[in-house]
C-alpha positions in Angstrom: 27.6 -55.2 -47.7 26.3 -52.5 -45.3 27.7 -49.0 -45.6 28.7 -49.1 -41.9 31.0 -52.0 -42.6 32.9 -50.1 -45.2 34.1 -47.8 -42.6 36.6 -50.3 -41.3 39.6 -52.0 -42.9 42.0 -50.2 -45.1 40.0 -46.9 -45.2 40.0 -46.4 -41.5 43.5 -44.7 -41.3 42.8 -42.6 -44.3 39.6 -41.3 -42.9 41.1 -40.5 -39.5 44.0 -38.5 -41.1 41.5 -36.6 -43.3 39.4 -35.8 -40.2 42.5 -34.5 -38.4 43.3 -32.2 -41.2 39.8 -30.9 -41.4 39.6 -30.2 -37.7 42.9 -28.3 -37.7 41.6 -26.2 -40.6 38.4 -25.6 -38.7 40.3 -24.1 -35.8 42.0 -21.6 -38.0 38.8 -20.5 -39.7 36.5 -20.8 -36.7 35.0 -23.9 -38.5 31.9 -21.9 -39.3 31.0 -21.8 -35.6 31.9 -25.4 -35.1 29.5 -26.6 -37.7 32.1 -28.4 -39.8 34.4 -29.7 -37.1 35.1 -33.4 -37.7 31.9 -33.7 -39.7 32.8 -37.1 -41.1 33.5 -38.7 -37.7 30.6 -37.0 -36.0 28.1 -38.2 -38.6 28.9 -41.8 -37.6 27.5 -41.1 -34.1 23.9 -41.2 -35.4 23.8 -44.3 -37.6 20.8 -44.9 -39.8 19.3 -48.4 -40.4 20.6 -50.2 -43.4 18.4 -50.2 -46.6 18.3 -54.0 -46.4 17.0 -54.1 -42.8 13.8 -55.9 -42.3 10.8 -54.1 -40.9 10.6 -54.2 -37.2 14.4 -54.6 -36.6 16.1 -52.4 -34.0 19.8 -52.2 -34.8 22.2 -51.7 -31.9 25.4 -50.0 -32.9 28.8 -51.3 -31.6 30.9 -48.2 -30.9 34.5 -47.8 -29.9 36.2 -44.5 -29.1 33.2 -42.6 -30.4 33.1 -44.4 -33.8 30.4 -46.9 -34.9 32.1 -50.2 -36.0 29.0 -52.2 -37.0 25.5 -53.0 -36.0 23.9 -56.0 -34.3 20.3 -56.8 -35.3 19.2 -59.8 -33.2 19.6 -61.2 -29.7 21.2 -64.3 -28.4 19.5 -66.2 -25.6 18.5 -63.7 -22.9 20.6 -60.9 -24.4 18.9 -58.5 -26.9 20.7 -56.6 -29.6 21.6 -53.7 -27.3 22.9 -55.9 -24.5 25.0 -57.8 -27.1 26.4 -54.5 -28.4 27.4 -53.3 -24.9 29.0 -56.7 -24.2 31.1 -56.5 -27.5 32.3 -53.0 -26.5 33.3 -54.3 -23.0 35.2 -57.3 -24.4 37.0 -55.1 -27.0 38.4 -52.9 -24.2 39.5 -56.1 -22.3 41.2 -57.4 -25.4 43.2 -54.1 -25.7 44.3 -54.5 -22.1 45.5 -58.1 -22.8 49.0 -59.4 -23.2 49.2 -59.1 -27.0 46.5 -57.0 -28.4 48.3 -56.8 -31.7 47.8 -60.5 -32.4 45.5 -61.3 -35.3 41.8 -62.0 -34.5 40.6 -65.5 -35.2 37.1 -66.9 -36.1 35.9 -70.1 -34.4 32.9 -71.6 -36.2 30.2 -73.2 -34.1 26.9 -74.9 -34.8 24.8 -71.8 -34.4 27.4 -68.9 -34.4 30.7 -67.7 -35.7 32.8 -66.4 -32.7 35.6 -63.8 -33.1 38.4 -64.2 -30.6 41.4 -62.1 -29.6 43.7 -64.7 -28.1 41.5 -66.5 -25.6 39.1 -63.4 -25.2 35.8 -63.7 -27.0 35.0 -60.4 -28.7 31.8 -61.0 -30.7 29.5 -63.7 -31.9 27.8 -63.6 -35.3 24.5 -65.5 -35.9 22.5 -66.2 -39.0 19.9 -63.7 -37.8 22.6 -61.0 -38.0 23.7 -61.9 -41.6 20.3 -62.6 -43.2 19.0 -59.0 -43.3 22.3 -57.9 -45.0 22.2 -60.6 -47.7 25.4 -62.2 -46.4 26.3 -65.6 -45.0 27.2 -66.0 -41.4 30.9 -66.7 -42.3 31.1 -63.7 -44.6 29.6 -61.3 -42.0 32.0 -62.7 -39.4 35.0 -62.1 -41.6 33.8 -58.5 -42.2 33.4 -57.9 -38.5 36.8 -59.3 -37.8 38.3 -56.9 -40.4 36.6 -53.9 -38.8 37.6 -55.0 -35.3 41.2 -55.7 -36.4 41.4 -52.2 -37.9 40.0 -50.5 -34.8 42.5 -52.4 -32.6 45.4 -51.5 -34.9 44.4 -47.8 -35.0 44.0 -47.8 -31.2 47.5 -49.3 -30.7 49.0 -46.9 -33.1 47.5 -43.9 -31.4 48.5 -45.3 -28.0 52.2 -45.6 -29.1 54.8 -43.0 -28.2 54.8 -41.7 -31.7 51.1 -41.4 -31.9 50.8 -39.6 -28.5 53.7 -37.3 -29.6 51.9 -36.4 -32.8 48.7 -35.8 -30.8 50.5 -33.6 -28.3 52.1 -31.6 -31.1 48.7 -31.1 -32.7 47.1 -30.0 -29.5 50.0 -27.6 -28.8 49.7 -26.2 -32.3 46.0 -25.7 -31.8 46.7 -23.9 -28.5 49.1 -21.5 -30.3 46.6 -21.0 -33.1 43.8 -20.3 -30.5 46.0 -17.7 -28.7 46.9 -16.0 -31.9 43.3 -16.0 -33.0 42.1 -14.5 -29.8 44.7 -11.8 -30.0 43.7 -11.0 -33.5 40.0 -10.8 -32.5 40.9 -8.4 -29.7 42.9 -6.2 -32.0 40.3 -6.4 -34.7 37.5 -5.4 -32.3 39.3 -2.3 -31.3 39.9 -1.4 -34.9 36.3 -2.0 -35.9 35.0 0.1 -33.0 37.2 3.0 -34.0 36.1 2.6 -37.6 32.4 2.6 -36.6 32.9 5.7 -34.5 34.5 7.6 -37.3 32.0 6.4 -39.9 29.1 7.5 -37.7 30.7 10.9 -37.1 31.2 11.4 -40.9 27.8 10.1 -42.1 25.4 11.7 -39.6 27.4 14.5 -38.1 25.5 17.0 -40.2 22.1 15.5 -39.2 23.1 15.7 -35.6 23.7 19.5 -36.0 20.6 20.2 -38.1 18.1 18.0 -36.4 19.5 17.6 -33.0 20.4 13.9 -33.6 23.1 12.3 -31.4 25.4 9.6 -32.7 25.9 8.2 -29.1 22.9 6.0 -29.2 23.7 4.6 -32.7 27.3 4.1 -31.7 26.3 2.2 -28.5 24.0 -0.1 -30.5 26.6 -0.9 -33.2 29.4 -1.3 -30.6 27.1 -3.7 -28.6 26.4 -5.7 -31.7 30.1 -5.9 -32.5 30.9 -6.9 -29.0 28.3 -9.7 -29.2 29.8 -10.9 -32.4 33.2 -10.9 -30.8 31.9 -12.9 -27.9 30.3 -15.5 -30.2 33.5 -15.8 -32.2 35.6 -16.3 -29.0 33.2 -19.0 -27.7 33.1 -20.7 -31.1 36.9 -20.7 -31.2 37.3 -22.1 -27.7 34.6 -24.7 -28.5 36.4 -25.9 -31.6 39.7 -25.9 -29.8 38.4 -28.1 -27.0 36.7 -30.5 -29.4 39.9 -30.7 -31.5 42.2 -31.4 -28.6 39.9 -34.0 -27.0 39.6 -35.9 -30.3 43.4 -36.2 -30.6 43.8 -38.7 -27.8 42.1 -42.1 -27.8 40.9 -41.9 -24.2 39.0 -38.5 -24.8 38.0 -39.0 -28.4 34.5 -40.1 -27.5 33.9 -37.0 -25.4 35.2 -34.8 -28.3 33.0 -36.5 -30.8 30.0 -36.1 -28.6 30.8 -32.4 -28.1 31.0 -32.0 -31.9 27.8 -34.0 -32.4 26.0 -31.8 -29.9 27.1 -28.6 -31.7 26.1 -30.0 -35.1 22.8 -31.2 -33.7 22.2 -27.7 -32.2 23.1 -25.9 -35.4 21.0 -28.3 -37.5 18.0 -27.9 -35.1 18.3 -24.1 -35.3 18.7 -24.2 -39.1 15.7 -26.4 -39.5 13.7 -24.3 -37.2 14.6 -21.1 -39.1 13.7 -22.7 -42.5 10.5 -24.1 -41.1 9.7 -20.7 -39.6 10.0 -18.8 -42.9 6.3 -19.1 -43.9 5.3 -17.7 -40.5 7.6 -14.8 -41.0 5.7 -13.9 -44.2 2.4 -14.1 -42.3 3.7 -11.9 -39.5 5.1 -9.4 -42.0 1.7 -9.3 -43.8 -0.2 -8.7 -40.5 2.3 -5.9 -39.6 2.0 -4.2 -43.0 -1.9 -4.3 -42.8 -2.0 -3.0 -39.2 0.6 -0.3 -40.1 -1.4 1.1 -43.0 -4.6 0.9 -41.0 -3.0 3.0 -38.3 -1.9 5.5 -40.9 -5.4 5.8 -42.3 -7.0 6.2 -38.8 -4.3 8.7 -37.8 -5.0 10.8 -40.9 -8.7 10.8 -40.2 -8.4 11.8 -36.5 -5.9 14.6 -37.4 -8.6 16.1 -39.7 -11.1 15.8 -36.9 -8.7 17.5 -34.4 -8.1 20.4 -36.8 -11.8 20.8 -37.6 -11.6 19.7 -41.2 -14.0 16.9 -40.4 -16.8 17.5 -38.0 -19.2 15.2 -36.3 -22.2 16.2 -34.2 -21.6 16.0 -30.4 -17.9 15.0 -31.0 -15.5 17.6 -29.8 -12.1 18.2 -31.6 -10.2 17.6 -28.3 -11.6 14.1 -28.2 -9.7 13.2 -31.4 -6.4 12.5 -29.7 -7.6 10.2 -26.9 -10.0 8.4 -29.2 -7.2 7.8 -31.7 -5.1 6.4 -28.8 -8.0 4.0 -27.9 -8.4 2.9 -31.6 -4.6 2.6 -32.0 -4.4 0.4 -28.9 -7.2 -1.8 -30.1 -5.6 -2.2 -33.6 -2.3 -3.1 -32.0 -3.9 -5.5 -29.6 -5.7 -7.3 -32.5 -2.5 -7.4 -34.4 -0.6 -8.9 -31.5 -3.3 -11.5 -30.9 -3.1 -12.5 -34.6 0.7 -12.6 -34.6 0.9 -14.6 -31.3 0.2 -18.1 -32.8 3.0 -17.5 -35.3 5.7 -16.7 -32.8 8.4 -19.3 -32.3 7.4 -21.8 -29.6 4.0 -20.2 -29.1 2.4 -23.6 -28.7 5.0 -24.9 -26.2 4.3 -25.4 -22.5 7.2 -23.2 -21.6 5.9 -20.3 -23.6 2.5 -20.7 -22.1 3.9 -20.8 -18.6 5.9 -17.7 -19.2 2.8 -16.0 -20.7 0.7 -16.8 -17.7 3.5 -15.7 -15.3 3.9 -12.4 -17.1 0.1 -11.9 -17.2 -0.1 -12.4 -13.4 2.8 -10.0 -12.8 1.1 -7.4 -15.0 -2.3 -7.9 -13.3 -0.7 -7.4 -9.9 1.6 -4.6 -10.7 -0.5 -2.6 -13.2 -3.6 -2.1 -11.1 -2.9 1.5 -10.4 -1.8 2.2 -14.0 -5.0 0.7 -15.3 -7.0 2.8 -12.8 -5.2 5.9 -14.0 -5.9 5.0 -17.7 -9.7 4.4 -17.0 -9.8 7.6 -15.0 -8.0 9.5 -17.8 -10.6 8.3 -20.3 -13.5 9.4 -18.0 -11.9 12.8 -17.4 -11.2 13.2 -21.1 -14.8 12.6 -22.2 -16.2 14.6 -19.2 -14.3 17.6 -20.5 -14.0 19.3 -17.0 -11.0 21.4 -18.3 -8.8 21.9 -21.3 -5.1 22.5 -21.7 -4.3 26.1 -20.7 -7.2 26.4 -18.2 -6.7 27.8 -14.8 -8.0 25.0 -12.4 -8.0 23.9 -8.8 -7.6 20.1 -8.3 -7.6 19.1 -4.6 -5.2 21.7 -3.1 -3.4 22.4 -6.4 -4.1 25.7 -8.3 -2.5 26.4 -11.6 -2.7 26.2 -15.4 -3.1 22.8 -17.1 -0.1 22.3 -19.4 -0.6 18.7 -20.4 -3.0 15.8 -20.0 -2.8 12.2 -21.1 -4.2 8.8 -20.2 -2.1 8.6 -17.0 -1.6 12.0 -15.5 -2.5 15.7 -15.7 0.3 18.3 -15.4 -0.4 21.6 -13.7 2.0 24.6 -13.5 1.3 26.8 -10.5 1.8 30.5 -10.3 5.2 29.9 -8.7 6.2 28.1 -11.9 6.2 24.7 -10.2 4.9 21.8 -12.3 2.8 19.3 -10.4 1.9 15.9 -11.8 -1.5 14.7 -10.7 -2.5 11.1 -11.4 -5.8 10.8 -13.2 -7.3 8.6 -10.5 -6.7 11.5 -8.0 -8.2 14.0 -10.5 -11.3 11.8 -10.8 -11.6 11.3 -7.0 -11.5 15.1 -6.2 -13.7 18.0 -7.1 -12.3 20.2 -10.0 -12.7 23.9 -10.0 -12.2 25.4 -13.5 -11.7 29.2 -13.4 -11.4 29.5 -17.2 -14.6 27.6 -18.3 -16.8 30.7 -18.5 -14.3 33.5 -18.2 -14.1 34.3 -21.9 -17.9 34.5 -22.5 -19.4 35.6 -19.2 -16.4 36.6 -17.1 -14.9 35.2 -13.9 -16.0 36.9 -10.7 -13.2 37.7 -8.3 -14.2 38.6 -4.8 -12.5 39.8 -1.6 -13.8 40.7 1.8 -13.0 43.6 4.2 -14.4 44.3 7.6 -15.2 47.9 8.7 -16.6 49.1 12.0 -20.2 50.2 12.6 -19.0 53.8 13.0 -18.4 54.2 9.3 -21.4 54.8 7.0 -21.9 51.7 4.8 -22.6 53.9 1.7 -19.1 55.4 2.1 -17.6 51.9 2.3 -19.5 50.8 -0.9 -18.3 53.9 -2.8 -14.7 53.3 -1.8 -14.7 49.6 -2.7 -16.3 50.2 -6.1 -13.8 53.0 -6.8 -11.0 50.5 -6.1 -12.5 48.0 -8.5 -12.7 50.5 -11.3 -9.0 51.4 -10.9 -7.9 47.8 -11.8 -7.5 47.6 -15.6 -8.1 43.8 -15.7 -11.5 44.1 -14.1 -14.5 44.7 -16.3 -16.8 47.8 -16.1 -19.5 45.7 -17.8 -20.8 43.8 -16.0 -20.2 46.3 -13.3 -18.6 45.4 -10.0 -20.8 45.2 -6.9 -20.6 45.0 -3.1 -22.4 42.6 -0.8 -22.7 43.0 2.9 -22.2 39.4 3.9 -22.4 39.6 7.7 -23.2 41.9 10.6 -20.8 40.8 13.2 -20.5 41.9 16.8 -17.9 44.6 16.2 -17.8 45.1 12.4 -19.6 44.6 9.1 -18.3 42.3 6.4 -18.2 43.9 2.9 -17.6 41.6 -0.1 -16.4 43.2 -3.3 -17.2 41.3 -6.5 -15.8 42.2 -9.9 -15.6 40.5 -13.3 -12.5 39.6 -15.3 -11.7 37.7 -18.5 -8.1 37.0 -17.5 -8.2 34.1 -15.0 -4.5 33.3 -15.6 -3.7 36.7 -13.9 -5.8 36.0 -10.8 -2.9 36.5 -8.4 -1.8 39.8 -10.0 -5.4 41.1 -10.1 -6.0 40.3 -6.5 -2.8 42.1 -5.5 -3.7 45.2 -7.5 -7.2 45.2 -6.2 -6.1 45.0 -2.5 -3.6 47.8 -3.1 -6.4 50.0 -4.6 -8.8 49.1 -1.8 -6.2 50.4 0.7 -5.7 53.6 -1.3 -9.5 54.3 -1.7 -10.3 53.7 1.9 -7.4 55.9 3.0 -8.6 58.6 0.7 -12.1 58.3 2.1 -10.8 58.4 5.7 -11.9 54.8 6.4 -9.6 52.8 8.6 -9.2 49.1 7.7 -8.3 47.7 11.0 -9.7 45.7 13.8 -12.7 47.4 15.5 -11.5 45.9 18.8 -8.5 48.1 18.5 -10.5 51.2 17.5 -12.7 50.8 20.5 -9.9 51.2 23.0 -7.6 53.4 21.0 -7.9 56.4 23.4 -4.9 58.6 23.0 -3.5 56.7 19.9 -3.1 58.2 16.5 -5.2 57.1 13.4 -3.9 54.2 11.4 -4.5 56.0 8.2 -1.2 57.0 6.5 0.0 60.6 7.2 -0.5 61.8 3.6 -4.2 61.1 3.8 -4.7 63.0 7.1 -5.5 66.7 7.4 -2.5 69.0 7.9 -3.7 70.1 11.3 -4.4 66.5 12.5 -3.4 65.7 16.1 -3.7 62.5 18.0 -6.6 62.6 20.4 -5.8 63.0 24.1 -6.8 60.5 26.8 -10.3 61.4 28.1 -11.7 61.3 31.6 -15.3 61.8 32.5 -16.7 62.9 35.9 -18.9 60.6 37.9 -22.5 61.6 38.2 -23.4 64.0 41.2 -24.9 62.8 44.4 -28.1 64.7 43.9 -28.5 63.0 40.5 -27.8 59.5 41.8 -29.3 59.8 45.3 -25.9 59.2 46.9 -23.1 61.4 48.1 -20.2 61.8 45.8 -16.9 61.3 47.5 -14.6 62.3 44.6 -14.6 63.8 41.2 -12.4 63.8 38.2 -11.5 66.6 35.8 -13.5 66.7 32.6 -10.5 66.2 30.4 -6.9 66.8 30.0 
């Protein structure tokens, strides 16, 4: 006799009561995330072919209220096995709606079938083709089917009775109370666990936070988030088991409840099988990660020695060690990622490939500027136009380089403003490095003054050189020098050039130099002002400060000159002016 047939008859009620107790116990204990809820009943939803079935048979289960009663293995006339099973299920429902569904079923023997009737309603027909694969006669199989159908009808009538519905309602109400109590306990427990976690973190790493500057806030947020996720899963599981339990209490909703439980068990089984099947891949991924990690350690140690000068290579500068290590590190990580990719869950699925292509397109469109900055950063690094600490001018920005990486260069100006310049902009503009040769040859600082033609140029040279010698940050060797850069309409342009090895103090040096130029020119009696003004300054005092002028200095008076006489010009003079006032 098939195992599916043994589910009927006298064991039907016993199994149903056992399943009810198991489901109620699952509600109280969360049922291991709904994995054990009504396991016996749910297992019947996926029947397996009998061991005695002939090859090529396709059994069609006959189900009622979510439970498989028996299987049909052959067709009759134009109806195949599946159509026969659906017809039996429809007739059974009609029989329950008849006048006296509690009347015993009867078997009517015919020439080619044994028909099972409920009153005048045909329920099922059993043929020799149904019985032969099971090793039974047609009459025996019909009797077995009648027993199973009679048990199902009896159970249905009992559960539809007032007493059965009252028991089901009490069970559902009890489950509701248990669910409410469980949710309340989970809420209280979550608050207690969160407080305990906060106290534990404060006790365990409070000292580390003070000694090393570590903060417990991040760890606390991570643990609290994990606890909140566990609480959410527990609440969802409890509600899921509650719904499945309540649906399975009533005959009209039992099938939905059993399907819900079957879906949960199928999902858990699928996840469990996937996890166990994925264990070998985890070992492969772990091996790749370990190998890449130790390779990175070896490469990092080697480049640290290159950066510190303990290992030297011809034509390889120590400052290249860090960017080269970054390139090698990226290459190793990329190779590791490519090796790990085929072992990721779902790596071969169409969905995973579609997501990979979508992410790749997004990165290609959105990372164009970032990639340009990285490439420009590599070019700038190996060009070596400047080093960290150099005083540079990039486009319109002048300052000291405080940091550089694959993406940006950070420059701090003399106003203590930090400017971030993308590497692509650095590469696209000319770079002026004031510190490149300052230490060895000195940086030439220069400034220009304009003096009128009425002042001897030798006197101007002496004053400017004297001003340069008074600035401590300017070098005496090489000596400063003066260039006359232009002979303009009203004045001469004098350019003072002086050497320094302190390019970081350019602004202060220029300020001191200009101050000393003013002092030296004043001491030499040289006015630094517009020759245009000097040419028409009649009657105005000198622009040199008073302390540099003679004690008896007086502002010149306005001057008037007489016109030439008539005898000298050949004309008669009509007026004359005094020679001066």
